N, C-alpha and C positions, 0 to 999 in steps of 0.2 A: 784243104788244110783248115782245121777248125780255128775259130776265132779265140784269141787269148782272153781268158776270163780273169781279170785282176782280183775279183773278190774271192774266187776259189783258190787262186794262187796264194793270196795273203793268208787265207784261212789255213793253208798248209804250212805256213811258217810258224814256228813256235813263238807266240806272243811273249812268253815269260823267259825265253832263252836270252842269255847275255854273253857278250864276248868281253873278256877282260883284256882289252888292248885295242888299238886303232888299226891294226894291220889289215883286217878284212875290209873296213870302210875305206881306208886309204887306197888299197888296191883297186877296189871297185871304182872309186872316184877317178883314179888315174886312167882307167880304161874308158871312163866316160868323158875324159878330157878336162878333168878338174873344173867343173862348172862353178864351184865356190870361189874361184879366183877371178871371176868376171865381174864381180860387184862387191861392194863394201858390206860389212856385217856388224851386228851387235849381238853379243852373246849373254844370256841371262840365266844364272843358276841360283840355287837357294832351296830351302825346304818347302816354304809356302810363298805364294805371291808372285811366282815367276810369270805365270800366264797373264795375270792382270797387269803387271808392269810391262810386259811385252805388248799387250793390247793397247795400252795408253801411249806408249812410245810410238808404235806403228800408226796409231790414229793421228797423232800430232804431225808426224812426218808426211802422212798422206795429205793432211790439210795444208801443209806448206808447199804442196805441189810435186812431191817426189813420188816415184813409182816404188811401192814398198811391198816386199814379201814378208809374210808373217808365218812362222812355222812353230806350232805349239803341240802339246800332247798332255793327256790323252784326248781323244775325241769323245763326245757324249753319245752320238747316234751314228754319224756317217764319218768314215775315215777321212773323207775329203775335207772335213772341218779343219784338219791339221795344216792344210796348205792353202794359203789365202794370199791374193794380191789386191791391194787397195780395196779391202773389205769384201771381196768376192772369192768364194772358194773355187778351187780348180773344178772344171766341168768333168762330168763322167767320161766324156769322150777323150779329153786331154789326159785324164788320169790313166785310163786304160792304155793309151798310146805310150805314155812315158813309162808306165809300169812294165809294159812289154819290152821296151827299149832297155830298161835297167836289167831285166831278167836276162836278156840275150847277151849283155855285157858281163854278167856275173860268172866268175870262174871258180869261186869257192863259196861255201855256205856263209850266208849273212843272216843276221836276225831280222825279225819283223821291223824293229826300230831302225836298224841300219838301212834296210831296204827303203823304208819310207823317207828317211833323211836324204838318201841319194836321189830319190824321186823328186823331193821338194827342191833340192839344190839344182837339179836339171831343169825343172819347171821354171824356177826363178830366172835361170839363164835364158831360157827360150822366151820368156816374157820381157827380157831386157830391162830388168828392174835396176833401180839406182842403189838400193840398200835392202838387206834382209835383217829382220829381227828374229833371232833364233832362241827358242826356249830350250834349255838343256833338259834331257830326259831324266837321267838319274846320275847323281854325283857331279862329275865335271871332267876330271882328268882323263878318264877312259870313255867318256860319252861320245857317241858318234858325231855330235855337233862340234866337238872340239878339234875337228880338222880345219876349222876356219881361223883366221887371224883377225880378230874383231878390232874395231876402232875403240870400243869400250867393252870391258867385262863388268857385268853387274852381279853381285851376290846379295840377294834380298835379305835373307836371314838364315840362321842355322838352328835346327832342332833335331830331336831324335826321330829318325825315319829310315827305312831301308837298311837297318843295322847289319843284316846278313851280308850285305854288299859293301857298306861304307865304314863299318866299324862300330864299336860299342861306346865310344867316347865322343864328346863334341869336338875334341881336338882332331881325332882321326877323320870324322865326317867333314870337318872344315878343310883338312888337308886335301881330301878328294875334290871338294868343290872349288878349292883354290887352284886346281889344275887348269882352270880356264884363264887365269891371269898370265898374260904373255910378257916376254922380256921387253923392258922399256915401254910397257903398256900402261893403261889406266884402268883402275878398278874402283867402282862405286859400290858402297854397301850400306845397309841399314842395321847390321848386326850390332848388338849392344854388350854381349857378355865379354868380360875382359879376357878370358882365356881364348875365346874365339878370335877376338881382335888381335891378340898377340900372335896367333898363327898367321893371320892375314898379313900383319905387319912384317913378320919374318920372311914370308914368301915374296912380298913386294920388295923387300930389301935385297933378297938374293937375286931377284930378276930385274932389279933397277926399275921397278914399276912404281907408279904413284898411286897411293890409296887415299880416297876421299870418303868421309864418314858422315852419315846423317846424324845430327846432333851436335857436331863440332864444325865441320866445314860447310855443311848444308843445314839450314834450320827451317822448321815449318811451324805454323801456329794455326790451330783451328779457330775459326771465328764463331761467334754465337749463332749466326745464321747457317752454320754448317760448311761454309766456304773455307778455302785454304789460302793462307799467306805463305809465300815461299821466298827465302833468301838464299841464293846460291853464291857461287864464286864471283859471278859477273852480273847477275840478274836479280832484281827484286820484283816479285809479282804478287798482286793482292786480289783477294776475292775470286779465287779460281773455283769453278764449280766441278766437283767430282761426282759423277752420277753413280759410281759403284758404292754400294752401302758398306758401312763399317769403318771405324777409325784406322784399321790396319791399311786400308786403301789409300789413306793420306801419305803414309810412308812409301807405298808403292808408287804413288804419283810423284813424290819427291825424287825417287830414283829415276823415274822416267824424265823428269825435268832436268836433273843433273846430267843424264846421258845426252839429252838434247843440247845442253850447254857445251859439253865437251866436243860433240861431233860438229858443232858450229865452227870450231877452230880447225876442222878438218874438211871444210868445203861444203858442209850441209847447213847453210844458214836457215834459221827459222825465226819468223817474226812473232811478236806477242800475240797478234790476232790468231795465228795458226795454233799457238799453244792453248789459248782460251777455248777456241772452237774444238780443237782436237780432244782435249780432256773432257769437255762438256758432252761430246757426242760419242765417247767410248762406250762400246757395248761388249760385255763379256758374260757368256752364258754359264749358268751353274754356280755362280758365286753370289750368294745372298740375292738371288734372282726371284722376283715376285712373279709367279705364274698366273695367279688370279686373285681377285679381291673379295669374292663372296662364295665360299669362305676364303679368308686370306691365306694364301699358300705360298710358302717360301721354300726355295731350293738352294742348298749349299753343298758344294763338293768337298767339304772338310773330311779328310781321311787319315788324320793323325792327331795326337793329343794337342799339339800346338795349334793346328787349324781349328779344332773343336773349341779351344780356349778363346780364340778370336771370335768364333761364332757366338759363344756364350756372352762375350762382352757386347757384341752387337745386339743380341736378343734383349739384354738388360738395358742398354743405353739408347738404341736406335728405333725400337719398335714398342708400340703400345698395344696391349691385348689383355684379355681376361684370363684365359688358360692357354698353355702350350700343349699341343698335340704333336708328339714326336714320332716320326717314321724313321727307323734306323735299320741299316744293313751294312755289313762290312766284309772285307776280305780276310782270309785266314792268316795272312802274314802281317796284318796290321795290329797295333796294340789297341784292340777294341775295348778291353777292360778299362784302361785309363780314359779312353774317349767317353765311355758310358759313365764312369765315375764323375766326370766333369759336367756332363750335360743332363743326366737323369734328374738331379735335384730341381731343375727348372721345369720339368715336364710332369705334371700329374697324370697325364695319359700317354703311355708308351706303346707303340706298335712296332714289333720286330718283324722283319721280312726276309725271305729267301731271295738271294740274287741268282741270276741265270748262270753266271760265269762259273767255271770249274774252280776258280780261285776263291770263291765265296766261302765264308765260315758258315757251317750249317746253322740254320736259325734256331734249332733246338738246343745247340751248344751255347749259343748267345743267351737263350732263355734261362739255361742253368746258371749262367754267370749272374744274370739279373736277379734271379731268385736268391742266390747267396748274398747278394748286396741288399736284399730285403725290400725290393720293389716289385709291384705287380706289372704285368705286361700282357699284351695280346700278341699271339703268334699268327702270321699269315704265310702262306706258301708261295705267293706271288706279289710283286710290287703293285700290280693292278688291284688286287684284293686289299692291300694295305691302304692304297689311295681311297678306294670306295669306303672302307671302314672309317677312315679319318674324316671324310667329308660327311658321312652320316652322323658321326659323333659331334662334329663341330657345331657350336651354337654361335649366336651373335657375339662379335668381338673376340672370338677365339682365333688362334694362329696355328696353322699346320706348318710344321717344318720337316722336310725330308733331308737327311744327312748321313754321313758315315763313309761314303765311297763315291768316286766318279762313276763307277758302274751303276750304282743306285741312281745317280743323277741322270745318266743316260736312259735308264728304264723309265724314270719318271717323265723325262722329256717326251718319250714316245707315247705317253698317255695323254699328252697335251699337243696333238698334231697341229692345232691352229696357231701355235707359237712358232714363228719363223726361226730357222736355224741358220746362223752363220752368214747370211747374205744381206745383213743390214747395211745400209749405205756407208756407215761410219765405222764399222768394225775394223 
């Protein structure tokens, strides 16, 4: 009997296929013994910032002495990056064993994401974790992670993305993401738009859930030294160090802290020392990540206009440089035109590159768009070539930034093998 090859099996599942409903994942988990019911969960949805918020929450809980599962997506290089317990990704041997087990229990077609979600939930059960921090894949209401009954539901922010699936208005997108709010549950959010908040308030009212908002119920203030002061419902914390770059990470940190406050009332007590250490030692790849210093090379997985806007603010406010050399590649289903419109004015040197995935927008098409916008650019057929060109062009005090897609981030990471992936002590 041939050995089960999880990589080949996963490659055969359609990564882009979606199920509009929870029937397939619910049925699969039932046959697996409903592993998600053996531990507590936190569920995090939103357009951007989900992964960072999840990473900070998990890091704090880990520092507090709990065994914590962290499930995120997408991965950058290795699919096992998605499934982590106390900072260590699942081993290849364990992943193959669990993938084979899930495959044997499968009675109907499931998507790539549904399969990985089931594998993660089984792994967490086998590791006897105390709590799992789960990042929603897409939307919320019909996402495979929404089979859980979380202690706290978090909605980071709402912007335009995945409109083909979630709708063309902020209200329709919000309705989908609000699907993670449970009856008589707790929802924490950083959304600011009035029409978005109105949708969340209505959903919470219908479900008798409590809604807590950054800016009113939770307040933060950035200090001159870059640290964060936090005032929540029951806790005041000063001079918190957030290692993740960008002011948007302060909002993500606030959501993580509010979540920690609420689960403290549900048996997961966390002292201040664990909060300070957990935040300070959070590591999250591909989000304003500095890959090298000579030349200065920055990697960011921004893949929609809102994410690019946050990156632009950080480039203006958090970094000092002479010229910006931008490496850009994007997927065909993303609004790459708006992304380019927002960031190109900052970059006198632009390198466009072709991504390996079938979902990539052809680089020549992106070049045509850039020409119509009136900007010059260099076209490369591989990410490796783009990196080489950028590093040759970079002079003293220049900054290279690669952005536009998580797929680009993954390919860039593979070009820097000396940088450890996912197994840092404190992730």
